[in-house]
KETOR-470466 format. One record per residue (C-alpha): x negated, y negated, z. Coordinates in steps of 0.02 Angstrom, whole numbers, padded with zeros to 5 digits, always signed. Layout:
! residues N
XYZ
...
END
This chain:
! residues 316
+03734+05082-04711
+03701+05164-04545
+03885+05213-04529
+03888+05288-04703
+03730+05387-04668
+03802+05450-04505
+03961+05503-04594
+03862+05610-04715
+03774+05707-04576
+03819+05889-04563
+03928+05937-04416
+03854+06066-04297
+03932+06238-04312
+03994+06343-04167
+03861+06473-04207
+03726+06340-04190
+03797+06280-04025
+03807+06458-03958
+03627+06489-04009
+03567+06330-03924
+03670+06362-03767
+03597+06538-03754
+03418+06474-03771
+03455+06337-03643
+03516+06469-03521
+03379+06599-03546
+03232+06488-03601
+03176+06637-03703
+03217+06671-03886
+03221+06861-03874
+03331+06864-03718
+03446+06730-03790
+03464+06825-03954
+03506+06986-03862
+03633+06897-03752
+03738+06837-03900
+03705+06981-04020
+03603+06882-04146
+03435+06922-04222
+03291+06818-04157
+03250+06740-04327
+03433+06694-04353
+03444+06616-04180
+03285+06515-04205
+03349+06456-04374
+03517+06407-04301
+03434+06300-04167
+03319+06218-04294
+03467+06179-04407
+03559+06105-04257
+03410+05994-04219
+03412+05933-04399
+03599+05900-04395
+03587+05803-04232
+03425+05716-04275
+03345+05756-04106
+03220+05882-04039
+03309+05998-03918
+03168+06118-03872
+02985+06107-03833
+02908+06266-03902
+02741+06330-03839
+02652+06495-03868
+02705+06559-03697
+02877+06487-03658
+03022+06378-03713
+03070+06219-03623
+03215+06099-03647
+03169+05925-03704
+03250+05779-03610
+03377+05769-03751
+03402+05957-03742
+03439+05946-03556
+03578+05820-03588
+03651+05902-03743
+03650+06078-03667
+03785+06019-03546
+03889+05953-03692
+03865+06112-03794
+03921+06218-03647
+04076+06110-03625
+04120+06121-03811
+04104+06310-03811
+04211+06322-03654
+04347+06219-03737
+04341+06326-03893
+04356+06480-03783
+04506+06402-03696
+04586+06366-03865
+04566+06549-03918
+04631+06606-03749
+04784+06494-03766
+04822+06562-03940
+04802+06741-03879
+04915+06711-03730
+05050+06635-03841
+05050+06787-03956
+05090+06914-03821
+05053+06931-03634
+04940+07071-03572
+04863+07102-03744
+04688+07073-03810
+04530+07064-03707
+04523+07024-03521
+04344+07003-03458
+04346+07046-03273
+04197+07010-03162
+04177+07113-03003
+04050+07103-02861
+03949+07262-02823
+04021+07283-02647
+04196+07293-02721
+04175+07380-02889
+04151+07563-02838
+04294+07560-02713
+04430+07457-02798
+04401+07486-02984
+04487+07657-02983
+04647+07571-02923
+04626+07427-03046
+04591+07539-03195
+04736+07655-03155
+04856+07507-03141
+04799+07431-03306
+04807+07599-03395
+04983+07636-03333
+05064+07463-03337
+04966+07364-03467
+04908+07489-03599
+04884+07354-03732
+04761+07257-03623
+04578+07278-03669
+04498+07268-03496
+04311+07234-03501
+04221+07249-03333
+04062+07157-03284
+03979+07197-03116
+03874+07050-03055
+03836+06954-02897
+03948+06809-02847
+03841+06665-02912
+03826+06745-03084
+04013+06783-03089
+04060+06604-03047
+03943+06539-03181
+04024+06660-03304
+04198+06604-03255
+04164+06418-03268
+04069+06437-03432
+04208+06542-03510
+04105+06702-03522
+04224+06786-03399
+04413+06767-03380
+04449+06831-03206
+04349+06882-03052
+04378+07010-02914
+04274+06961-02764
+04266+06904-02583
+04333+06732-02540
+04341+06590-02492
+04235+06519-02631
+04269+06333-02610
+04226+06298-02792
+04315+06153-02880
+04412+06207-03032
+04431+06387-02972
+04597+06451-02905
+04600+06601-02787
+04741+06730-02789
+04721+06825-02624
+04749+07012-02627
+04707+07085-02456
+04606+07075-02296
+04500+07222-02236
+04405+07255-02075
+04220+07289-02060
+04165+07446-01968
+03999+07487-01886
+03902+07631-01965
+03773+07716-01854
+03664+07871-01848
+03734+08021-01754
+03632+07989-01597
+03676+07805-01578
+03766+07751-01420
+03902+07658-01517
+03930+07796-01644
+04114+07843-01660
+04172+07719-01528
+04330+07613-01540
+04353+07437-01473
+04170+07388-01492
+04148+07206-01437
+04072+07089-01564
+03943+07041-01434
+03863+07211-01461
+03796+07144-01627
+03675+07031-01532
+03560+07175-01488
+03578+07295-01635
+03447+07331-01768
+03562+07278-01911
+03517+07325-02089
+03572+07206-02227
+03587+07195-02416
+03463+07094-02517
+03479+06906-02541
+03616+06857-02663
+03748+06980-02603
+03897+06892-02525
+03916+07040-02406
+03746+06997-02332
+03806+06820-02299
+03967+06885-02222
+03870+07001-02106
+03759+06857-02051
+03913+06749-02019
+03986+06888-01911
+03824+06896-01812
+03823+06707-01787
+04003+06714-01725
+03946+06847-01601
+03811+06730-01536
+03663+06799-01634
+03560+06669-01725
+03450+06776-01836
+03432+06952-01905
+03251+06997-01948
+03245+07060-02129
+03122+07201-02097
+03218+07320-02212
+03347+07275-02344
+03436+07368-02485
+03501+07325-02659
+03665+07419-02634
+03779+07493-02502
+03733+07673-02547
+03550+07642-02506
+03597+07544-02351
+03699+07690-02283
+03559+07813-02320
+03439+07704-02221
+03560+07713-02075
+03571+07903-02092
+03381+07906-02085
+03383+07819-01917
+03316+07648-01970
+03461+07551-01894
+03648+07518-01909
+03751+07421-02035
+03922+07345-02069
+04033+07417-02205
+04200+07352-02271
+04331+07484-02234
+04367+07517-02419
+04187+07576-02439
+04182+07693-02289
+04253+07852-02366
+04145+07844-02522
+03982+07796-02437
+03987+07899-02277
+04040+08059-02366
+03864+08074-02438
+03784+08115-02270
+03829+08216-02115
+03712+08108-02010
+03829+07960-01990
+03964+07899-01873
+04079+07748-01889
+04143+07637-01749
+04282+07509-01750
+04279+07336-01671
+04398+07267-01542
+04535+07152-01607
+04517+07035-01691
+04395+07138-01793
+04278+07050-01915
+04359+07048-02087
+04336+06994-02266
+04467+06936-02391
+04468+06999-02571
+04551+06899-02708
+04563+06869-02893
+04488+06704-02950
+04531+06612-03111
+04496+06444-03188
+04623+06318-03124
+04751+06288-03261
+04696+06440-03363
+04808+06473-03512
+04844+06649-03448
+04874+06598-03267
+05050+06671-03266
+04979+06839-03321
+04844+06833-03189
+04971+06794-03053
+05078+06941-03110
+04923+07052-03110
+04881+06996-02934
+05056+07041-02874
+05043+07213-02956
+04872+07242-02877
+04937+07198-02704
+05070+07331-02724
+04947+07460-02792
+04822+07428-02652
+04945+07466-02512
+04876+07645-02518
+04705+07580-02466
+04651+07543-02284
+04686+07357-02305
+04816+07225-02260
+04889+07146-02416
+04908+06957-02420
+05040+06862-02517
+04977+06725-02632
END
């Protein structure tokens, strides 16, 4: 009797699973509805219908917030996995139809986007005109979550990531340079020793930016244990303006130098002695992605296109 009753239960729909997964992520009906392009009443109804179909309570609703029930915590993981597999199925079918067609959702970190996207967009426009490139600028943690959940297809960011299930396709290495005010003693110098970083008033990006972490790593390698966060910035443009105003110095990746320092005449750049501190930029994809051959071809094309930039290309 129990088996017959179970057999008659309605199967959850993908729309219901998407609605629940969105609420589980945002813990807010309005934000969840906006994230998946559904009206709030429709989203609430979809979650309620899912609860009826499964026979469990997924959410604890209060007047002020939404919480996952213990069952909701467990089933949210399953729902996310199901949606990722469905996304992979659609991706596989699209890849079989024709390479470099359809949508490609590319995630890019903010310290790369303004400086590399012109090259990326020009390449895609000229070589892959049937590709619908959709760009999402986010910080690294959000991009990786988007990649593993299936929200994004490919990432352009600094590596290494060291994330299981993510394959990196290296593109190039680039040096960091020191940006100073005009009256700074290291302004415009070449061959600056890394040890100089021990005494400098170094300005950093806010928490969450991988470039901040890279700058701190460079300081630690130079023998400096901490950098007091008296002043920080949300983006490189603001950071450079703070330097121009005399608040300190900062590190910029070389691809950002021309764009960012051209906005002020109160700046000088200095280069480090070899081996200079560097960062590596790569594409990242889900390991075993259906379109992995396309992504590898795109990486090779990008390496060639980026030879015009002040970088050293790296073979995958």
